[in-house]
N, C-alpha and C positions, 0 to 999 in steps of 0.2 A: 647432730649436723648445725654447722653454723648459718644463719639465717642468711636469706637473700633480699635485698630491695628490688622491689618493684617499680621500677623509676617512670614506667610510663606502660596503659595498655588502653584498648577497645575492644568493639566488636559491633558486629552490622548482623542483625536478623529479620525475620517477617517484622518484630516487634518493634523496631528502631533500628536508626544509623546511628552509631554515637551512644556514648553514655548518657546523656540527659535526654535522648528518647527515648531508650530502655528502661529508664530507672521512671520515665514519666511513666509510661505504661505499666511498669509494674505496681507504681503508685495508683493508677487509676483503673488497675486489674483489664486494661484495653490488650486482651489476647492479637494476635497477628493470625492466628487461621482461619482459612477461608475455604471456600469449595477448591476441588480440582480441576484448573482446568490445564494442567499440564501431559504431554502425550497426544498424540493424534484419537488416542481412544482413552480418554481419562478413566482412571478408575473413580466411583462413587465414593469419596472419600475427603476428608479436611487435610490441607497443607500449608505449612510454613513458608509461603512462597517470598522471597525477595522481589520486590518490583521495581522494574527500571532496568533490569539485567538487558533486555535483549536489546536493547536502544542504547548501551553504552559501550563506548569504544575507546579500545585501550591504546596509550600514545603511541608513534610511528614505531619510533625505537622497539616498543614489545608489541607489537602489532602480528610476530610471527607466533607466538604463544597464546594467538585468540582462541579462547574456549570459555563456557560459562562459569566454569569454575577460577577462570583465571581474571576475568571481570568482578566476579564479586571479590576476590582477592585484592584487586586492585582498588576497589570501591572500598572495602573495610579499611586498606590503608591510606587513606584519606581523610578518615575520620579522627578528631581530638587531638589533630596535631600529630599525630602516631608518625607520618613520613618525614615529617622533621624531626622529628625527636631521633628515627633513626638514623637519617643524615648525618646529626649533630653525633650522635655515638660511633658512625664510621669514622668520622673525622678524629675524633677525641683517642678513639685505640689503633685506629687503621684496619682497612677491608679485610685484612688478612687474621684479625683477632678477636672478630664478631663473630660466634655461631650462631647459625641459623637451624632452628629445630621446629619443623611444622608437621603436623598430624592432619592425615586425610583418611578414608575409606574407601572413595571411589574415582579420585582423584580427577583427571578429564576423561574418563569413560563414557560421557555423555556426547562428547566429541568424537570419540571411537564409533559410537552408536550412529550418529550421524555418516561418519565416513561409509559405514557400512551399508546405509540406505542408497548413497552415491555412486556404488560402485559402477565403474566404466562397464564397455562392452567385453573387456575380458576379466572381468571379474576382478580388476585391481581398485585400490584407493584412486579416487581422483588426485588431478597432480595435487591442488593445491592442501589436501587431507596428507601427504605424503610426508608428515613431519613427525621426526623420533622422538624427539623433547616433548611432545604432547600425548601420544599415545602411550606411555609408560606409567608406572606408580610413583614415579618422582617427578613428575612434569611440574607440580606444585611448587618444590626444593629449586628446580632450575628456574621457574619463573621468577622466583621471590629473590634468588640472588642474585639474577640482570634488575629486577626493579628497584634495586637496594641497593645496588653498587659492589657485593660485599663476595668474598673470596675465602673466605674461614671454613669451617667444618659445618658440613651442609645435610643434616640428615632428615630424609621424610619419613616418621613413623605412621605405619598401619597395621594398628591393632585394635582395628573395628572400633567400637564406641568409646574405647580409652585412649584414642590414639592422641588427640590432643592436651589428653592430662599427662601421659607419659612423657611429652616434652619438657615438661619443667623436671621431672626427675632426670631425665637424661644432660640436659641443661646444667643441672646442680654437681655432676657427674664432670664435665668437661671442665666448669670453670675450678673445681675445686681439685683437679689434675693440672691444672694450669696450661691446658688445650688451648685457652681460650679465655680472654680478660671481658669480655660480656656478652650476653644471647639476648637475640631475638627469637621470643616461641612462639607458636601460635597454632591456628589449623584452619582452615577451608573445606568446606564440602557442599555441594548443588544436586538438585534434585535431578535426576532422570530415571530412563523407563527400567533399565538394572533394580536401583533403590525401589522403584513403586511397585511393580511387578513382581520383585524377588522378595520381598517385606511380603506383599498377598499370598505368596504362593506358599510363604510359611505361617499363614494364615492370623498374620499379627496386625494387620492394620484395621484400625476402627473406620466404620463409614460416619463417623460422627467427631467431636473434638474430644481429645483425647483426657479421660479422666483418670489422673494418677491416684493410685492408692483406694480409687471409690471402688465399693462392695460391688457393683455392676458394669465396671469399667468394660471396655471393649476392646482395646487395642491401643497402638499407639498413633498418634500422626507424625508424619512424615515432614521434615523443614531442611534449609539450610542457612548455613551464617558464616561468618567468616571473624575471627578475633586472632588479636596480635598483645603481645606482654613484651617487656625489657626487664631482665635479669642482670642486676649485679652485683659484685663485691659490695658488704656495707664497709662504710667507711673506717679507717681504722678508729676514729673515738667512738665507734659505733651509734654517733648519732645521724639518722637521714633527715632529710628535706621533709617540712611538716607537711601532712595528705600522704607520705609515701607509706605503702603496705608492703608486707613481709612474708615471703615463702618460707613459714617456721619448717616443713617438712614434708614427707610424700612416702607413700609405699606402696610397693606394686606388687602383684601374685598372679600368677599363671596356672590354675587348678584345672584343665584342661577336661572338666567333667563332661561334655556337651559341646557338640558343634555350636547351638543356639539356647541352649537351654542352661540357666544356672546351676549351681552345684547346690539338693534340696535343704543343706544346711547354712548354705553361705560361707564355706569354708574359704575360699579364695577370698571373698569381698572383706571376712573378717581377719586374713592376715594381712590384705593390703590396710585395711583401717589399723590395726595393732603398729605396724610397721611405721606408719603412717605418726603414730600417737607418740612413739618411740623415738624416732626421730626427732619431731619437735620438741622433746622433752615435758610431754603434760599430760593429764588424763583425762576420762569423758570429761568428769564435774567440771572441766576448765572450759569445756567446748561450748560455743552461747547457741549457735547455729550451722545446722548443716544442709546443704543443699544435695538432695538426696538425687540418685538416678532416675529412680520415677519413672517408668516407661510407658505406663499404663497395661503395660500386658500381665495377663494374670501371673505368671511364676514370679516374674524378675519382682514386683511389686511386693510381693510374698512374701519371700525370701529376705529382702531388703527392709520391709517393715518391723520382720521380726529380730531381724540384728540388731535395728534400733534398737527398740523395746530392750532388747535382755543389755545391753551395753549401756545404755547413756540415763540418766536422770530424766524425773518426769520436768524438770523446768527446762533440760535443751532444748530449743524450737528446731524443726526440721520440715522440710517440704519440698517439693518436686516442683519447677519452674517451667517444665515442659510445654504445658498448655497456653502460655504466652508465646512459644518460639516454633512446637512442635520438636521432635527428635530429629537434632540435627546430625547424628552419626558421627564423622570423624571431627566435627568442630564442634562437637556438645561438652567436652572438657572443657576448651577456652570459653566457649559461649556462658557455659556454668559457673567458671573459676570469673571472670567477669560479673557476672551477676551477683558471685559472695562477697568480692571486692565493693561492688555498689553497695549492696547490702551493709559492711562493714563500716564505709565510711560516712553514710547516710543514717544510721539509726534502723532502716527499715526492713522490716524480717518479710519478707515476700511469703504470702500464701500458696496455697495452690487450686491455680485457676481450673473453673468446668467442673471439681471433685463437688459431690451432693452429701454423699452420706459414706464416712471411712468405714473402708473391711474391717472387721472385729479382731483381723491381725496387729491393725495397728496401733500402736501404744499413744499414751498423752502427747509424745514428742512433735509427731506429726498433724502440722493444722493445717485449716482449710482458709482462714480468713487473714488477712494480714496483720501485723502488729508495729509495734516502735518498742524498738531496745537500743539500751549502750552497749553493743556487743564487742569485743575485743578478740576473740580469736573464734574461728567460722572452718567448717572442713567442707570438700567439694569430692562426691564420690562418682566415677566414672567405672561400669562396668559392660566388659564389652561383649560378644561370641566370643565362644572358646574358652570362657574363664580369664580374658584377659581383663584384670582389675587395676583399679587404679585409686588412690584418695589424698588429696592433697589439703594440708593445714595451712592457713593464713592467720596474719593478725595484723592489727592496725598497728602500723608503726610506732606511735604514741602510747601504746599498752602493751608492748610485747616484755 
């Protein structure tokens, strides 16, 4: 695969708004999880809630799209100068030649829940909630296209927790086929009752902060996040601006082993990993860091730990960063891709927050403590329900 330049990126989650805030949280090991106060009858658990969304107001031109998910999307677009970079991209290429590819798991279902709570006497949504653009899976894509003034290819990808990792793969194909000249990728997911009570019904929610790969892990902590990145073709001379990172490759697989459990040998995850390495033209020995999916669920962590242990040398560093943000579902891919890029740029190797004692299934690659290293190539894993797996390969622009 011909590498793509990542010319801008940003993320917002419970650990911080924007790159500097998230990097600071990683460096100081200041997690963003807090006691759950979401819902009229909150579950006794910890969540990664983004503060201030209740008071945020969308611009008048976007008010018809109001929902928690779109408020977070707007908040995320406003960080790190991303909105201005996106507008400049549109002016450079034209609104119809910039593709928009966003991942989400629940879209604006929180607003739909609210509409059902406010049914009128005839059992219909109240007038203010009769908004077809909101109560559908593609709501995020429609909102972002209006917010950014784009009219090019527009995809909302919903493959559970791999959604906003797979957007990188779809963007590469659109650019390679000449269907777009640049792409804005990302993902947004917000907390809602369907998420909290749904995962709790699967007995996957921990009552305490999640502890990925811990021998006594109790389950996941749910969170919310927004993140975005701009992908462009490499310049003809092959040289990118200083500080620009690269998408080297990606791998996707759908093993469809079970609705919610991973394949016991991780075959789908391994296929995604192999494809990412092949497209990037690298082997496991060249990988300096892996941001693991690491949800702190019993099965997911066991399978992923075994995969890493058998495929990578002991010198490869790996960790899960969900202790900082919680599991942000459809936004997990873009958030953890962002953290991976922060790690590459700043030489910061995040550890695994909240974890006390690693499961014996873990190899020496998985680290609890933070570290520092001159990293050149890194991977980011995203594994979703139904066996929807994706692995992304990134490189520092000056090291590829």
